[in-house]
GUROGU-656709 format. One record per residue (C-alpha): residue number from 0; chain; z, x, y; residue in one letter. Coordinates in nm, 3 decimals, padded with zeros to 5 digits. Layout:
BEGIN
@gunu:NUM; keza:A; w:Z; u:X; v:Y; mimar:A .
...
This chain:
BEGIN
@gunu:0; keza:A; w:05.208; u:10.333; v:-03.129; mimar:M .
@gunu:1; keza:A; w:05.322; u:09.976; v:-03.086; mimar:S .
@gunu:2; keza:A; w:05.132; u:09.662; v:-02.978; mimar:T .
@gunu:3; keza:A; w:05.224; u:09.421; v:-02.702; mimar:Q .
@gunu:4; keza:A; w:05.476; u:09.162; v:-02.812; mimar:G .
@gunu:5; keza:A; w:05.631; u:09.373; v:-03.083; mimar:S .
@gunu:6; keza:A; w:06.012; u:09.397; v:-03.091; mimar:P .
@gunu:7; keza:A; w:05.992; u:09.749; v:-02.964; mimar:Q .
@gunu:8; keza:A; w:05.772; u:09.692; v:-02.659; mimar:T .
@gunu:9; keza:A; w:05.837; u:09.321; v:-02.571; mimar:R .
@gunu:10; keza:A; w:05.913; u:09.271; v:-02.207; mimar:D .
@gunu:11; keza:A; w:06.181; u:09.010; v:-02.146; mimar:D .
@gunu:12; keza:A; w:06.004; u:08.895; v:-01.832; mimar:S .
@gunu:13; keza:A; w:05.689; u:08.791; v:-02.024; mimar:V .
@gunu:14; keza:A; w:05.732; u:08.457; v:-02.203; mimar:P .
@gunu:15; keza:A; w:05.631; u:08.433; v:-02.562; mimar:T .
@gunu:16; keza:A; w:05.500; u:08.126; v:-02.748; mimar:P .
@gunu:17; keza:A; w:05.838; u:08.079; v:-02.903; mimar:A .
@gunu:18; keza:A; w:05.995; u:08.067; v:-02.556; mimar:D .
@gunu:19; keza:A; w:05.744; u:07.803; v:-02.444; mimar:V .
@gunu:20; keza:A; w:05.819; u:07.580; v:-02.743; mimar:V .
@gunu:21; keza:A; w:06.193; u:07.624; v:-02.702; mimar:A .
@gunu:22; keza:A; w:06.235; u:07.373; v:-02.412; mimar:P .
@gunu:23; keza:A; w:06.069; u:07.104; v:-02.627; mimar:A .
@gunu:24; keza:A; w:06.324; u:07.170; v:-02.899; mimar:E .
@gunu:25; keza:A; w:06.600; u:07.143; v:-02.639; mimar:D .
@gunu:26; keza:A; w:06.469; u:06.800; v:-02.535; mimar:V .
@gunu:27; keza:A; w:06.490; u:06.675; v:-02.892; mimar:A .
@gunu:28; keza:A; w:06.859; u:06.745; v:-02.886; mimar:G .
@gunu:29; keza:A; w:07.058; u:07.021; v:-03.058; mimar:P .
@gunu:30; keza:A; w:07.131; u:06.984; v:-03.417; mimar:G .
@gunu:31; keza:A; w:06.922; u:06.671; v:-03.484; mimar:D .
@gunu:32; keza:A; w:06.661; u:06.865; v:-03.679; mimar:G .
@gunu:33; keza:A; w:06.370; u:06.666; v:-03.530; mimar:A .
@gunu:34; keza:A; w:06.071; u:06.880; v:-03.449; mimar:P .
@gunu:35; keza:A; w:05.954; u:06.889; v:-03.089; mimar:A .
@gunu:36; keza:A; w:05.581; u:06.847; v:-03.158; mimar:R .
@gunu:37; keza:A; w:05.592; u:06.483; v:-03.286; mimar:P .
@gunu:38; keza:A; w:05.758; u:06.370; v:-02.964; mimar:E .
@gunu:39; keza:A; w:05.482; u:06.513; v:-02.746; mimar:A .
@gunu:40; keza:A; w:05.239; u:06.217; v:-02.801; mimar:P .
@gunu:41; keza:A; w:05.505; u:05.971; v:-02.689; mimar:E .
@gunu:42; keza:A; w:05.566; u:06.166; v:-02.371; mimar:A .
@gunu:43; keza:A; w:05.192; u:06.193; v:-02.316; mimar:A .
@gunu:44; keza:A; w:05.153; u:05.817; v:-02.364; mimar:A .
@gunu:45; keza:A; w:05.434; u:05.744; v:-02.120; mimar:A .
@gunu:46; keza:A; w:05.296; u:05.977; v:-01.854; mimar:A .
@gunu:47; keza:A; w:04.983; u:05.774; v:-01.763; mimar:P .
@gunu:48; keza:A; w:05.189; u:05.455; v:-01.724; mimar:A .
@gunu:49; keza:A; w:05.420; u:05.618; v:-01.471; mimar:S .
@gunu:50; keza:A; w:05.155; u:05.826; v:-01.302; mimar:S .
@gunu:51; keza:A; w:05.056; u:05.697; v:-00.955; mimar:P .
@gunu:52; keza:A; w:04.701; u:05.817; v:-01.010; mimar:V .
@gunu:53; keza:A; w:04.626; u:05.590; v:-01.306; mimar:S .
@gunu:54; keza:A; w:04.517; u:05.232; v:-01.224; mimar:S .
@gunu:55; keza:A; w:04.707; u:04.944; v:-01.389; mimar:P .
@gunu:56; keza:A; w:04.532; u:04.726; v:-01.641; mimar:V .
@gunu:57; keza:A; w:04.428; u:04.401; v:-01.462; mimar:P .
@gunu:58; keza:A; w:04.609; u:04.088; v:-01.579; mimar:A .
@gunu:59; keza:A; w:04.397; u:03.815; v:-01.734; mimar:P .
@gunu:60; keza:A; w:04.266; u:03.574; v:-01.470; mimar:V .
@gunu:61; keza:A; w:04.366; u:03.212; v:-01.542; mimar:P .
@gunu:62; keza:A; w:04.099; u:02.949; v:-01.560; mimar:A .
@gunu:63; keza:A; w:04.009; u:02.808; v:-01.222; mimar:A .
@gunu:64; keza:A; w:04.163; u:02.468; v:-01.159; mimar:T .
@gunu:65; keza:A; w:03.986; u:02.215; v:-00.934; mimar:P .
@gunu:66; keza:A; w:04.141; u:02.167; v:-00.594; mimar:L .
@gunu:67; keza:A; w:04.306; u:01.827; v:-00.536; mimar:P .
@gunu:68; keza:A; w:04.073; u:01.576; v:-00.381; mimar:V .
@gunu:69; keza:A; w:04.206; u:01.427; v:-00.061; mimar:E .
@gunu:70; keza:A; w:04.176; u:01.048; v:-00.027; mimar:P .
@gunu:71; keza:A; w:03.884; u:00.933; v:00.181; mimar:A .
@gunu:72; keza:A; w:03.979; u:00.931; v:00.545; mimar:G .
@gunu:73; keza:A; w:04.317; u:01.092; v:00.484; mimar:A .
@gunu:74; keza:A; w:04.266; u:01.388; v:00.721; mimar:E .
@gunu:75; keza:A; w:04.066; u:01.251; v:01.009; mimar:E .
@gunu:76; keza:A; w:03.875; u:00.923; v:01.007; mimar:P .
@gunu:77; keza:A; w:03.507; u:00.952; v:01.083; mimar:K .
@gunu:78; keza:A; w:03.341; u:00.767; v:01.367; mimar:G .
@gunu:79; keza:A; w:03.435; u:00.683; v:01.721; mimar:R .
@gunu:80; keza:A; w:03.760; u:00.535; v:01.839; mimar:R .
@gunu:81; keza:A; w:03.732; u:00.163; v:01.909; mimar:R .
@gunu:82; keza:A; w:03.993; u:00.134; v:02.180; mimar:I .
@gunu:83; keza:A; w:03.720; u:00.045; v:02.429; mimar:G .
@gunu:84; keza:A; w:03.616; u:-00.253; v:02.216; mimar:V .
@gunu:85; keza:A; w:03.978; u:-00.363; v:02.193; mimar:L .
@gunu:86; keza:A; w:04.021; u:-00.351; v:02.570; mimar:L .
@gunu:87; keza:A; w:03.698; u:-00.539; v:02.636; mimar:V .
@gunu:88; keza:A; w:03.784; u:-00.816; v:02.389; mimar:V .
@gunu:89; keza:A; w:04.139; u:-00.840; v:02.524; mimar:A .
@gunu:90; keza:A; w:04.015; u:-00.857; v:02.884; mimar:L .
@gunu:91; keza:A; w:03.762; u:-01.129; v:02.804; mimar:L .
@gunu:92; keza:A; w:04.021; u:-01.335; v:02.616; mimar:A .
@gunu:93; keza:A; w:04.270; u:-01.297; v:02.900; mimar:F .
@gunu:94; keza:A; w:04.021; u:-01.386; v:03.177; mimar:L .
@gunu:95; keza:A; w:03.886; u:-01.690; v:02.991; mimar:I .
@gunu:96; keza:A; w:04.237; u:-01.817; v:02.928; mimar:D .
@gunu:97; keza:A; w:04.352; u:-01.745; v:03.283; mimar:F .
@gunu:98; keza:A; w:04.047; u:-01.909; v:03.440; mimar:G .
@gunu:99; keza:A; w:04.073; u:-02.218; v:03.219; mimar:S .
@gunu:100; keza:A; w:04.437; u:-02.265; v:03.313; mimar:K .
@gunu:101; keza:A; w:04.362; u:-02.237; v:03.683; mimar:L .
@gunu:102; keza:A; w:04.087; u:-02.496; v:03.646; mimar:L .
@gunu:103; keza:A; w:04.282; u:-02.754; v:03.447; mimar:V .
@gunu:104; keza:A; w:04.591; u:-02.722; v:03.667; mimar:V .
@gunu:105; keza:A; w:04.379; u:-02.784; v:03.977; mimar:A .
@gunu:106; keza:A; w:04.170; u:-03.068; v:03.830; mimar:R .
@gunu:107; keza:A; w:04.366; u:-03.232; v:03.549; mimar:L .
@gunu:108; keza:A; w:04.739; u:-03.197; v:03.616; mimar:E .
@gunu:109; keza:A; w:04.896; u:-03.533; v:03.705; mimar:N .
@gunu:110; keza:A; w:04.574; u:-03.708; v:03.604; mimar:H .
@gunu:111; keza:A; w:04.482; u:-03.913; v:03.300; mimar:S .
@gunu:112; keza:A; w:04.350; u:-03.735; v:02.990; mimar:A .
@gunu:113; keza:A; w:03.980; u:-03.660; v:02.956; mimar:I .
@gunu:114; keza:A; w:03.826; u:-03.755; v:02.623; mimar:K .
@gunu:115; keza:A; w:03.613; u:-03.479; v:02.475; mimar:V .
@gunu:116; keza:A; w:03.559; u:-03.612; v:02.121; mimar:I .
@gunu:117; keza:A; w:03.681; u:-03.969; v:02.137; mimar:G .
@gunu:118; keza:A; w:04.057; u:-03.982; v:02.085; mimar:D .
@gunu:119; keza:A; w:04.049; u:-03.685; v:01.848; mimar:V .
@gunu:120; keza:A; w:04.019; u:-03.410; v:02.111; mimar:V .
@gunu:121; keza:A; w:04.128; u:-03.464; v:02.472; mimar:T .
@gunu:122; keza:A; w:04.215; u:-03.251; v:02.773; mimar:F .
@gunu:123; keza:A; w:04.554; u:-03.312; v:02.933; mimar:Q .
@gunu:124; keza:A; w:04.789; u:-03.066; v:03.102; mimar:V .
@gunu:125; keza:A; w:05.131; u:-03.013; v:02.949; mimar:I .
@gunu:126; keza:A; w:05.385; u:-02.750; v:03.056; mimar:R .
@gunu:127; keza:A; w:05.524; u:-02.586; v:02.743; mimar:N .
@gunu:128; keza:A; w:05.852; u:-02.392; v:02.755; mimar:S .
@gunu:129; keza:A; w:05.834; u:-02.293; v:02.390; mimar:G .
@gunu:130; keza:A; w:05.598; u:-02.094; v:02.171; mimar:A .
@gunu:131; keza:A; w:05.247; u:-02.178; v:02.062; mimar:A .
@gunu:132; keza:A; w:05.185; u:-02.543; v:01.980; mimar:F .
@gunu:133; keza:A; w:05.509; u:-02.650; v:02.149; mimar:G .
@gunu:134; keza:A; w:05.748; u:-02.488; v:01.899; mimar:M .
@gunu:135; keza:A; w:06.091; u:-02.355; v:02.001; mimar:G .
@gunu:136; keza:A; w:06.110; u:-02.496; v:02.351; mimar:Q .
@gunu:137; keza:A; w:06.471; u:-02.381; v:02.392; mimar:A .
@gunu:138; keza:A; w:06.383; u:-02.013; v:02.323; mimar:L .
@gunu:139; keza:A; w:06.163; u:-01.932; v:02.622; mimar:T .
@gunu:140; keza:A; w:06.321; u:-01.592; v:02.695; mimar:V .
@gunu:141; keza:A; w:06.311; u:-01.493; v:02.326; mimar:V .
@gunu:142; keza:A; w:05.940; u:-01.569; v:02.299; mimar:F .
@gunu:143; keza:A; w:05.879; u:-01.372; v:02.617; mimar:T .
@gunu:144; keza:A; w:06.043; u:-01.065; v:02.463; mimar:M .
@gunu:145; keza:A; w:05.852; u:-01.114; v:02.139; mimar:I .
@gunu:146; keza:A; w:05.521; u:-01.129; v:02.329; mimar:A .
@gunu:147; keza:A; w:05.611; u:-00.807; v:02.510; mimar:S .
@gunu:148; keza:A; w:05.696; u:-00.635; v:02.180; mimar:A .
@gunu:149; keza:A; w:05.365; u:-00.746; v:02.026; mimar:V .
@gunu:150; keza:A; w:05.174; u:-00.591; v:02.315; mimar:I .
@gunu:151; keza:A; w:05.357; u:-00.259; v:02.270; mimar:V .
@gunu:152; keza:A; w:05.289; u:-00.256; v:01.893; mimar:V .
@gunu:153; keza:A; w:04.920; u:-00.330; v:01.944; mimar:I .
@gunu:154; keza:A; w:04.891; u:-00.050; v:02.196; mimar:W .
@gunu:155; keza:A; w:05.053; u:00.197; v:01.956; mimar:R .
@gunu:156; keza:A; w:04.812; u:00.099; v:01.679; mimar:I .
@gunu:157; keza:A; w:04.519; u:00.137; v:01.919; mimar:A .
@gunu:158; keza:A; w:04.576; u:00.515; v:01.941; mimar:R .
@gunu:159; keza:A; w:04.426; u:00.553; v:01.591; mimar:R .
@gunu:160; keza:A; w:04.182; u:00.264; v:01.595; mimar:L .
@gunu:161; keza:A; w:03.843; u:00.342; v:01.437; mimar:Y .
@gunu:162; keza:A; w:03.758; u:00.007; v:01.276; mimar:S .
@gunu:163; keza:A; w:03.540; u:-00.235; v:01.474; mimar:L .
@gunu:164; keza:A; w:03.671; u:-00.552; v:01.302; mimar:P .
@gunu:165; keza:A; w:04.028; u:-00.438; v:01.362; mimar:W .
@gunu:166; keza:A; w:03.944; u:-00.370; v:01.726; mimar:A .
@gunu:167; keza:A; w:03.819; u:-00.727; v:01.767; mimar:I .
@gunu:168; keza:A; w:04.120; u:-00.874; v:01.588; mimar:A .
@gunu:169; keza:A; w:04.373; u:-00.672; v:01.787; mimar:L .
@gunu:170; keza:A; w:04.182; u:-00.745; v:02.108; mimar:G .
@gunu:171; keza:A; w:04.216; u:-01.118; v:02.047; mimar:L .
@gunu:172; keza:A; w:04.587; u:-01.080; v:01.977; mimar:L .
@gunu:173; keza:A; w:04.639; u:-00.866; v:02.285; mimar:L .
@gunu:174; keza:A; w:04.440; u:-01.095; v:02.517; mimar:G .
@gunu:175; keza:A; w:04.620; u:-01.406; v:02.393; mimar:G .
@gunu:176; keza:A; w:04.962; u:-01.244; v:02.420; mimar:A .
@gunu:177; keza:A; w:04.887; u:-01.128; v:02.775; mimar:L .
@gunu:178; keza:A; w:04.763; u:-01.476; v:02.872; mimar:G .
@gunu:179; keza:A; w:05.080; u:-01.653; v:02.766; mimar:N .
@gunu:180; keza:A; w:05.302; u:-01.369; v:02.892; mimar:L .
@gunu:181; keza:A; w:05.148; u:-01.409; v:03.236; mimar:T .
@gunu:182; keza:A; w:05.260; u:-01.773; v:03.240; mimar:D .
@gunu:183; keza:A; w:05.609; u:-01.669; v:03.128; mimar:R .
@gunu:184; keza:A; w:05.639; u:-01.421; v:03.413; mimar:L .
@gunu:185; keza:A; w:05.473; u:-01.597; v:03.706; mimar:F .
@gunu:186; keza:A; w:05.493; u:-01.973; v:03.657; mimar:R .
@gunu:187; keza:A; w:05.784; u:-02.201; v:03.732; mimar:S .
@gunu:188; keza:A; w:06.073; u:-02.234; v:03.679; mimar:P .
@gunu:189; keza:A; w:06.116; u:-01.854; v:03.701; mimar:G .
@gunu:190; keza:A; w:06.054; u:-01.505; v:03.567; mimar:V .
@gunu:191; keza:A; w:06.082; u:-01.481; v:03.186; mimar:F .
@gunu:192; keza:A; w:06.136; u:-01.858; v:03.180; mimar:R .
@gunu:193; keza:A; w:05.796; u:-01.978; v:03.300; mimar:G .
@gunu:194; keza:A; w:05.628; u:-02.265; v:03.121; mimar:H .
@gunu:195; keza:A; w:05.293; u:-02.206; v:02.952; mimar:V .
@gunu:196; keza:A; w:05.005; u:-02.433; v:03.048; mimar:V .
@gunu:197; keza:A; w:04.863; u:-02.617; v:02.745; mimar:D .
@gunu:198; keza:A; w:04.574; u:-02.857; v:02.779; mimar:F .
@gunu:199; keza:A; w:04.377; u:-02.889; v:02.452; mimar:I .
@gunu:200; keza:A; w:04.516; u:-03.187; v:02.264; mimar:S .
@gunu:201; keza:A; w:04.414; u:-03.254; v:01.904; mimar:V .
@gunu:202; keza:A; w:04.513; u:-03.590; v:01.761; mimar:Q .
@gunu:203; keza:A; w:04.796; u:-03.570; v:01.506; mimar:H .
@gunu:204; keza:A; w:04.819; u:-03.196; v:01.559; mimar:F .
@gunu:205; keza:A; w:04.941; u:-03.028; v:01.880; mimar:A .
@gunu:206; keza:A; w:04.856; u:-02.934; v:02.237; mimar:V .
@gunu:207; keza:A; w:04.757; u:-02.570; v:02.294; mimar:F .
@gunu:208; keza:A; w:04.550; u:-02.341; v:02.516; mimar:N .
@gunu:209; keza:A; w:04.282; u:-02.077; v:02.471; mimar:L .
@gunu:210; keza:A; w:04.539; u:-01.796; v:02.451; mimar:A .
@gunu:211; keza:A; w:04.693; u:-01.968; v:02.149; mimar:D .
@gunu:212; keza:A; w:04.346; u:-02.000; v:01.996; mimar:S .
@gunu:213; keza:A; w:04.282; u:-01.628; v:02.049; mimar:A .
@gunu:214; keza:A; w:04.614; u:-01.540; v:01.885; mimar:I .
@gunu:215; keza:A; w:04.544; u:-01.762; v:01.584; mimar:V .
@gunu:216; keza:A; w:04.189; u:-01.627; v:01.540; mimar:C .
@gunu:217; keza:A; w:04.309; u:-01.268; v:01.571; mimar:G .
@gunu:218; keza:A; w:04.588; u:-01.328; v:01.321; mimar:G .
@gunu:219; keza:A; w:04.350; u:-01.485; v:01.068; mimar:I .
@gunu:220; keza:A; w:04.113; u:-01.190; v:01.105; mimar:L .
@gunu:221; keza:A; w:04.399; u:-00.943; v:01.052; mimar:V .
@gunu:222; keza:A; w:04.498; u:-01.123; v:00.730; mimar:V .
@gunu:223; keza:A; w:04.139; u:-01.117; v:00.602; mimar:L .
@gunu:224; keza:A; w:04.100; u:-00.748; v:00.679; mimar:L .
@gunu:225; keza:A; w:04.429; u:-00.671; v:00.504; mimar:S .
@gunu:226; keza:A; w:04.318; u:-00.858; v:00.192; mimar:F .
@gunu:227; keza:A; w:03.994; u:-00.660; v:00.191; mimar:R .
@gunu:228; keza:A; w:04.195; u:-00.337; v:00.202; mimar:G .
@gunu:229; keza:A; w:04.077; u:-00.231; v:00.547; mimar:S .
@gunu:230; keza:A; w:04.301; u:-00.021; v:00.773; mimar:N .
@gunu:231; keza:A; w:04.287; u:00.009; v:01.154; mimar:P .
@gunu:232; keza:A; w:04.194; u:00.378; v:01.123; mimar:D .
@gunu:233; keza:A; w:03.879; u:00.296; v:00.927; mimar:G .
@gunu:234; keza:A; w:04.009; u:00.384; v:00.581; mimar:T .
@gunu:235; keza:A; w:04.028; u:00.149; v:00.284; mimar:V .
@gunu:236; keza:A; w:04.328; u:00.089; v:00.057; mimar:H .
@gunu:237; keza:A; w:04.115; u:00.113; v:-00.259; mimar:Q .
@gunu:238; keza:A; w:03.976; u:00.453; v:-00.160; mimar:Q .
@gunu:239; keza:A; w:04.327; u:00.582; v:-00.096; mimar:A .
@gunu:240; keza:A; w:04.444; u:00.456; v:-00.437; mimar:D .
@gunu:241; keza:A; w:04.150; u:00.626; v:-00.611; mimar:K .
@gunu:242; keza:A; w:04.229; u:00.952; v:-00.433; mimar:G .
@gunu:243; keza:A; w:04.592; u:00.937; v:-00.544; mimar:E .
@gunu:244; keza:A; w:04.489; u:00.868; v:-00.906; mimar:R .
@gunu:245; keza:A; w:04.248; u:01.161; v:-00.898; mimar:A .
@gunu:246; keza:A; w:04.530; u:01.389; v:-00.781; mimar:D .
@gunu:247; keza:A; w:04.747; u:01.272; v:-01.070; mimar:K .
@gunu:248; keza:A; w:04.462; u:01.317; v:-01.320; mimar:G .
@gunu:249; keza:A; w:04.464; u:00.955; v:-01.435; mimar:E .
């Protein structure tokens, strides 16, 4: 009587342990003499890496770096827009200049000078074809175009105007430019060639009007604000420089 698995009673359809190990030997390659069992751990180690079920090992998280600091006022300046202040200052400067010219033309033109402070300051009407203080009298049309360009530039700056001092300075410039431009356009001898009415005479200096004074005061204020580092949008040059240095890590 024979037992199961003996040479006499072995069924070819039932696999034996030797048959199960045989494919591993085939993987090792014929004739190389390497046993199949030592290669099993390598295959087992490779299986989890390629298995979709296993989760990958998380990569080390780098140290958090601080976000770059934006310069103060770089995104959107804080506060209200000051275009209303600019328009009010410009309108006042224009009306005062326009009214003073109407008055002196009606009362002082073709009359003797009126002494205000002795002979140092007097009122006398002079028609000026040039720029402020009587300069460039042969370039009337050129100065008219320059005044028009200044008005356009001021209006473009006013779209991002958040600084009150800048609003006052630009308002003075705008009102003065409009005052003299009105004379260029509507006074004799013709359009773009009109003569500006000057009436404030300072001894050993020049004859000018209130529009010229507004332009000079506005220009001085612009220079002072620029030296202080102030921008029309309310930011400051020094703050912007500090923000750039912080971004560079200096």
